[in-house]
C-alpha positions in Angstrom: 27.4 -12.2 -0.1 29.0 -9.4 -1.9 25.5 -7.9 -3.8 25.5 -4.8 -6.0 22.6 -3.5 -7.6 23.3 -3.8 -11.8 19.4 -2.8 -13.4 16.1 -2.2 -12.9 14.4 -3.1 -16.4 10.9 -3.9 -17.4 11.2 -4.7 -21.1 12.3 -8.4 -22.4 14.7 -6.3 -24.9 16.4 -4.6 -22.0 16.9 -7.2 -19.5 21.2 -7.6 -18.7 23.0 -10.2 -20.7 25.7 -11.3 -18.4 26.5 -14.6 -18.5 25.7 -15.3 -15.3 23.4 -17.8 -13.6 20.4 -15.9 -12.3 18.1 -16.8 -8.9 14.9 -15.1 -9.4 12.7 -14.4 -5.8 9.1 -15.0 -6.7 6.6 -14.1 -3.9 3.7 -11.8 -2.8 4.2 -8.1 -2.9 4.4 -8.5 0.8 6.7 -11.6 0.9 9.9 -9.5 1.9 12.0 -10.1 -1.2 13.4 -6.6 -1.2 14.5 -7.2 2.8 15.8 -10.7 1.3 18.2 -9.1 -0.6 19.5 -5.9 1.7 19.7 -9.2 4.5 21.8 -11.4 1.9 23.9 -8.1 1.0 24.4 -7.2 4.5 23.4 -3.9 3.6 20.4 -1.8 2.0 21.2 -2.4 -1.5 17.6 -2.8 -2.1 14.8 -0.4 -1.7 12.0 -1.7 1.1 8.6 0.1 1.7 6.0 0.0 4.2 3.8 -0.2 1.3 3.4 -3.5 -0.8 3.8 -3.2 -4.2 6.0 -0.6 -4.8 8.8 -3.4 -6.9 7.2 -2.6 -10.1 10.3 -3.9 -12.1 13.1 -6.2 -12.7 15.6 -5.6 -10.8 19.1 -7.3 -10.9 21.8 -7.5 -8.4 25.2 -9.2 -9.3 27.2 -11.0 -6.6 29.3 -13.7 -6.0 28.9 -15.2 -9.6 25.5 -15.0 -10.3 22.3 -12.9 -10.5 19.8 -12.5 -8.0 16.6 -11.1 -9.5 14.2 -8.8 -7.2 10.7 -10.0 -9.6 7.8 -7.3 -8.9 5.1 -9.7 -6.3 2.4 -11.3 -7.2 -1.3 -10.5 -6.1 -1.4 -6.9 -5.2 -4.6 -5.4 -5.0 -4.1 -2.1 -5.3 -3.4 -2.0 -9.0 -5.7 -1.2 -12.2 -6.6 -4.5 -13.7 -4.8 -3.5 -16.2 -1.5 -2.9 -14.5 -2.0 -6.2 -13.2 -2.1 -8.0 -16.2 0.9 -6.4 -17.4 2.7 -6.8 -13.9 1.6 -10.8 -14.6 2.6 -11.1 -18.4 5.7 -9.4 -17.2 6.8 -12.2 -14.8 5.4 -15.4 -16.8 7.6 -13.9 -19.6 10.8 -13.7 -17.5 9.6 -17.3 -16.2 9.2 -19.1 -19.2 11.4 -17.6 -21.6 14.7 -16.5 -19.4 17.5 -18.8 -20.2 19.7 -17.4 -17.8 17.2 -18.0 -15.3 18.6 -21.3 -13.7 16.8 -21.9 -10.0 13.8 -19.6 -8.0 13.3 -19.1 -4.6 9.4 -18.2 -3.2 8.9 -16.6 -0.3 5.8 -17.6 1.3 4.4 -15.9 4.9 4.6 -18.8 7.2 2.0 -16.7 9.1 -0.9 -17.5 6.1 -2.3 -20.4 4.3 -0.7 -19.9 1.0 -2.4 -17.6 -1.6 -4.4 -19.2 -5.1 -1.5 -17.4 -6.8 0.9 -18.7 -4.5 0.1 -22.3 -6.0 -0.3 -21.2 -9.3 3.7 -19.9 -9.5 4.0 -22.9 -7.2 3.4 -25.5 -10.3 5.3 -23.1 -13.0 8.1 -23.2 -11.1 8.4 -26.7 -10.6 7.1 -27.0 -14.3 10.4 -25.5 -15.2 12.4 -28.3 -13.6 14.7 -26.0 -12.0 15.8 -25.8 -8.4 13.6 -24.4 -6.1 13.9 -22.9 -2.7 10.6 -22.5 -0.3 10.9 -20.1 2.1 8.6 -19.5 4.8 9.1 -15.8 5.4 8.6 -13.6 8.2 9.2 -16.5 10.8 10.0 -14.6 13.9 6.5 -13.6 14.0 5.5 -16.8 15.1 6.8 -19.1 17.6 9.5 -21.5 17.1 6.8 -24.5 18.4 4.3 -23.8 15.4 7.2 -23.8 12.7 6.6 -27.6 11.6 2.8 -27.5 12.0 2.9 -24.1 9.8 5.3 -26.0 7.1 3.3 -29.3 7.2 0.6 -27.0 6.1 2.2 -24.7 3.3 4.0 -27.8 1.7 1.0 -29.7 1.8 -1.3 -26.5 0.3 1.3 -26.2 -2.8 1.7 -29.6 -3.3 5.9 -29.1 -2.8 8.4 -31.4 -2.6 11.3 -28.3 -2.8 13.6 -27.8 0.7 11.6 -25.6 2.8 13.8 -22.9 4.6 12.9 -20.6 7.9 13.2 -16.8 7.4 13.6 -14.0 9.0 15.0 -10.9 7.9 14.9 -9.4 10.8 17.1 -12.4 12.9 18.6 -13.6 9.8 17.3 -17.0 10.4 17.9 -18.9 7.9 20.4 -17.2 5.9 23.6 -19.6 5.9 20.7 -22.3 4.5 19.7 -19.5 1.5 23.7 -18.8 0.9 24.3 -22.2 0.3 21.9 -22.5 -2.3 22.7 -19.9 -3.6 25.9 -21.1 -4.2 24.7 -24.2 -6.0 23.7 -22.6 -8.6 26.8 -21.6 -10.2 27.3 -25.5 -11.0 23.6 -25.2 -12.9 23.8 -25.9 -16.7 22.2 -23.2 -18.6 19.4 -22.6 -20.9 
């Protein structure tokens, strides 16, 4: 998938207006959203860090007729309460008011039970009614034999009926399924 960085933005007024459908990447601060962008691009187009919570802006990437939006992670504890409040408000505004948003990908770490924030955001995304893909990330870090039991626990905890893909940025497990999901979004009506 060809992806190019378009812009970073915080304020609603500075979000790009392109006429393209957007697929937003939601997840905790250490879920691997930026690594997903790089894996899909086949090149380092998104900045990654060993320290979670580095993405503080909405980062827009254009590719194959859609925009991928790398959102700041939710649940990052090493911020002041005010920074957390502002970041949550930014995410909520994007999720609830962005007309170009046509689909979402939620990354959840397969190694852990979903957090309360994972559950809250999953509910919000389901209420939007747009296509939603649940990525069980870092799949290479657990034995393949435990994937189905981990999937069952995570899906039940989230109360999810979204399609599930096992994902690894290291091995690229699930890449084709993710690209297929994104490709279908070109047909989704906007607004």
